[in-house]
N, C-alpha and C positions, 0 to 999 in steps of 0.2 A: 464172781455174782450169781453162781447157786447157792454157796455158802449162806451168803448175807441172806436168799429166798427163804431157805433151809432155816433159817434162825428168825425172821420175818414168820414164816405159818408157824413154825414153834409155838413163837410167842401166842400169836392170834388164838392160837386152838387152847394152850392155855389160860388165856384170856377169856377163850368161852366158856372155858369149863366154869369158872369161877365164877363169870357172871351168872349163867342156869345154874349153875347151886347157890349163888346170893338169895336168901327169903327175904329182904326186902325189894322193893320198886315195885312195877307195876304187877296186876293181877291176870286172870286168864281173864275175868269179865273184862278189864279195861280194853285188854286187848284185841277184845272179839267189838268192843264198842265203834275202838277206831277204826279197825277193818273195816265193817258193816258205814261207817260213815262216808269212807272212804268209796266202799263202791259204789252210795249213796251218791257222792258228789257226781261219780263218773258216767253215773248210769243217767244221771240228769243232766250234764252239761256234751253229754256223749257227740252230740253233732257239732257243737262250737269246739272242742277238742279236736275233733276231726278235720275239721276247716283252719283251726289254725295251724295244725302240724302239715297240713299237705302246702297250708301260704310258706309255712321257713321252709319245704325242703325242694320247693318250689325255688323259691329264693336263692339259696344253697348252690342245687344245679345250675342257675342261672350265672350266679358270680365262679364255679369253679368251671365255666364256658370258659368265662374271661381269662383265666389265670392263663 
């Protein structure tokens, strides 16, 4: 299992380096814009997201007690 994990880790590192060196793809401006939009959405819907997560965790806890 350790050998598999080591090979997977090496492969991931190699592909990550290749991805970072690749000149094509998204630029810094695009990434920053995506991050800004995501942060804005989270800030805008903060209370709804909190309520949703709280409700889901309550249901999980209630169902876990039944097991």
